[in-house]
N, C-alpha and C positions, 0 to 999 in steps of 0.2 A: 504494500500500500504506500501511497504517498500522502503527505499531510502538509498543511500550510495554515498558519494562524498568526495573529499578532502575538509577539513574545510576551510571556507573563510567568511569574513563579507558579509552579505546580502543574504546568501544562503536560509535561512528560509523565508525572505521577498520575494525573487524570487518565491519560491514555493507557498507562500500564495497569491501572486498576480496572478499567473497562475490559481490557484483554483478559486479565486474570479472573475477574468475576464471571466471565462467560466461558471459562475452560480453555482459553487460548494459551499458547506458549510462545513467548517472545524469542525468536531465533537469532536475528541479527538486525542491525540498523545503522544508519548514518544520519545524523541530525546536526543542524547548525542554526545559529542566529545570524541573520544578515539583514541589515537595513531596518531593524525593528521588527522583522518578521521571523518566525521560526518555521523551518522547513525540514522535512526528513523523508527518508525512504525506510521502510520497515518490512521485515518478513516475519510473519507469524504462521503458526499452524494451529488447527483445532480439530476436534472430533467432528466428522461430517454431520452428525445429528444436531450439534449445537451451532453449526455455522450460520444458520439463518438468524438466530438470536444475537450472535456476535456481530454480524453485519448490521443488523438494525441498531444495535447499541452504538456501534462506531459511527454510523450515519447520524445518530442522535446527537453526537458531539458538535454537529454544525450549529446547533442552537447556542452553543457556548463559544462560537467563533472559530472552530477548528474544522477546516475543509479536508475531507478525506476521500481519496480516490482508491478504489480497490481493483486489483487485477489478479487473475489466476497466474500461477507460476508458469513460466515459459522455459523454453530451452534455448541455449545460446547457439548462434550460427557458427561460432568458433569453438573448437574442442579444446578446453583448457588443459587437458592432460598432456598433450604433446606440444604445448607452446611454452616459450621461455618468458617468464615474468621478470620485468625490470622496474625498478624505481627510477623515476625521471625527475630532474629539476632543471628549470630554465630561468635564468635571471638576465635582465637587460632593461634598457630604457623603454618606458611605456610608449606605445604607439597604437593608433586606431587599427583594429583588425588583427592584432597580434595573435589572439586566441584562434581566430578563424584560420590564419595562415599556419599556425603550429598544428592544429587539428587536421588540416588538409595534408600537410607534410607527413604526419604520422600515418594517416590512412593510406597515402600513396606508397609508403614504405612497407605496407602489409601488416602494420601493427594495429592493435585494438586498444583504445583507451578504456581502462577499467575503473580508474578513479582519478579525479581531477580536482585540484583546489588552486585558486588564484587569489592574489592580493596585490595591492599597491602600497608602497611605503616611500617616504622621502629619502632620496639618495643622500648618503653622508657627504657633508661639505657642499654639495651642489644644490640640494633641495628639490630637484626635479623628480617627478614620479618614477620610481623603479618598480618594474614588473617582476613578480615571482610566480612561477607555476611549479606545482609539485603534484606528483601522482604516480600511478603505475600503469604500465602498458604491457601487453603480451605480444610476443613476436612468434611468427611461424618458425619451426625448428631450423629451416634453411636460411633464415634472415640473419644478417649481421648487425649486432647492436651498434657497431662503429658507423655503419652506413646511416643509421637513424640519426645519430649524433651529428654527423657531417651534414645531412640534409637540413636539420633544424638550424645549425650554425650558419648555413648559407642564407638564411632568411634575414640576417642582419649582422653587421660587423661587431655590434656590441653585445650579442647574445652569448651567454655562457651556458653550456649544456653539460649535464653530467647524468650518467646512467649507472646503475649498480644492479647486479642480480638480486632477486628477492629470495 
């Protein structure tokens, strides 16, 4: 499921209580506060007999300002068993379209972005916006991590790229 709501104390507790009270099991999640909003993606499981009640209770949280979108589990188009997972970090001067260009380069290199986080901060001594990207990608077994690094570095003279096996 995905969720979105105005950030406030107790929001995750409310969600966790709803899941637990209806026999659900919280398996994994990624959640963050960004721009005063709280967003997340969450994977839960429950007994099929209680699924209807749990779904109704989760949708009932909309009256408390929490929008929830439910989806059935899917299968990945890429087989994670035979792919090489890498941690990736990119740092450089901020510029419009930088995320689009990096994502396009990663895709053309045959890699799949599995996790992504970006932020801006003030560059030391210069004060201009410094772009940071961190995440993980998976590569096909025949792909070379060095080729991915080179392709991203060619997007700009000031980009520093590092990858490490996970």
